[in-house]
Residue, then its C-alpha position, 0 to 999 in steps of 0.5 A: x500500500x505504501x508503495x502504491x501511495x508513493x507511486x501515486x504521489x510521484x505520478x501527481x507531481x510529475x503530471x503537475x510539472x508536465x502541465x507547466x508549459x516549457x515556454x513558461x515565462x520565467x521572471x527574475x528579480x531585477x538588476x539596476x542595469x537597464x541594459x541587462x548586461x553581463x553581471x552589472x547591476x545590483x543582484x537581489x535574493x528571493x529565498x535561496x534563489x539569487x535573481x539577476x539580469x533582465x531581458x529575454x533568455x531563449x534556450x532549447x534542446x533536450x526533451x529528457x530534461x523537460x519535466x525538470x526544466x518545467x519544475x525549475x522554471x516554476x520555482x524560479x519564476x515564483x521567486x524572480x520577476x524581471x527576466x523572461x526565459x523560454x526553454x523549448x524541448x526541441x530535442x538535443x540535436x536541435x538544441x545544439x544546432x540552435x546554440x551553434x547558430x547563435x539563436x539561444x543563450x544555452x542548450x540542453x543536450x543528453x550528449x556532450x559536444x563533439x569535437x566539430x561542435x566545439x570547433x563551431x561553437x567558437x564562432x558564437x562564443x567570442x574568445x571562448x568555446x562551448x562547454x558541457x555543464x552536467x545538470x540532470x541525471x537519471x535512468x533511461x527506463x525501458x518501458x513495456x506494454x505486454x498484456x499479463x506481464x507485470x515484471x520483466x527482466x532483460x539483458x543488454x544482448x536481448x534488448x539490442x536484438x529486440x531493437x534491431x528486429x532480431x527478436x520479434x515475438x514476446x515469447x522468444x526463448x531468449x526472453x523466456x530464459x530471463x523470465x522463467x515464471x512469466x506467461x509471455x504471450x505469442x505477441x508481436x513486439x512493437x519496438x519504438x525509437x526516436x524519430x528525431x536526433x536524441x541524446x537519449x538514443x545516443x546513450x541507449x546505443x552507447x549502452x548496447x555497444x559497450x555491454x552487447x557489442x556482438x548484438x549491436x553492430x551499429x555505431x552509437x549516435x543521436x540518430x537511430x541506426x537500428x533496423x526496423x521498428x517504428x518511430x515517434x517524436x520526442x520522449x513524450x511521443x515514444x512513451x505515448x506509443x508504449x502507453x497505447x500500443x499492445x506489445x510495445x517497448x521503447x526507451x525514455x526517461x523514468x519521469x515519463x514512465x512515472x507520469x504515464x504509469x508505464x511498467x519498466x524493465x529490470x536489467x540483468x547486468x551480471x550483478x548479483x540481482x537484476x537492477x531496477x530503473x530508479x533514481x537511487x540506482x542511477x545516482x550510483x551509476x553516475x557516481x562511478x563516472x569520470x570527468x573527461x572534459x578539459x579546462x572548464x568542460x565537465x563532460x562525463x565518461x559514464x560506465x555503461x557496462x558496469x556490473x556493480x550491484x545496484x548500478x543502473x547502466x542506462x543512465x543519461x546525464x543532460x548537459x546545459x551547454x554555454x560559452x565559457x567566454x563570450x556569452x551574449x552580454x544581454x543575457x549573461x547575468x540571467x543565464x548565470x542566475x538561472x544555471x546557478x539555481x539549477x545547480x544549487x542544492x535546492x535545485x537538485x533536491x527538487x528533482x528526485x520526486x520527478x524521477x531524476x537523479x541529483x548530481x553527486x556532490x563532487x560533480x555538482x560543486x564543480x558545476x557551481x564553480x564553473x557557472x560562476x566563472x562564465x563570462 
């Protein structure tokens, strides 16, 4: 009963966050600098949120962090009043592209910048370059809709074959072997993948490549390379298909599974027991990550093939991408103010009830220091 009540509470909170538009007007306490310049003027504090900057702040990208961003926008907007901030969940690929075109103050991406993207960022970051700031963590849940099946265990090899159309029926021997007590139907598997370029896809395929290289011959990437299957746009699109279609399976952030009451797969990683897609298990996986970025870049190297007990390997980290130097003067103060709140202890703690994992303390501390240094 307690578990059911907790699930209902999670669904209610997530649904409330979903209802807040990603284009919600976010307002920040004013500075005395009417130009809205980069850091000038008098900053004010509203509760634990330091408000600074004026003007319109545009950002776009990762749909994985949409629910988190909606909540941050809501909380920040309740405290601050003079800066309008628009975040549009267009997908990681589109978000990075708009940032590199100079259309946005920062981008959200579930994958770190590639070398060519860093090179191109120098065109919009005057005297600097784009850097990756990890902000949101969480498991990529494998959601399924199989009549009569409430609990499902799969491993990397079986999942890779399902998403590459090599396993096409739910009662396939490979699935049955991992679920000896389950009554699996002779039902066609309806595998859904993202139609848009997605960091979620990138993280899932990195997991396939690291944990089941012989079963996944494709290179990891934001664009889907697997054979067959059906596609839908964004995390909301693929999760809706799983909710509606009998025999469906797909991948999306845990918050979407929570909000839509979708059952999720437990992963057989080789650990002592199958690992559930939970916030705590994602945090454990992220804590094993190493910072691979140089300078102010904080890109992480995640252990997709971990066999550690309780570590959920299909875990993504969403980065906010900004310039280390050369941010737009008109929005710099607001960018730093908002990202400072997002990386703060309050901003991170607020994520847990939405199915996201807060950053490990060591990483969060480095993010806060880097945000303060943006110029």
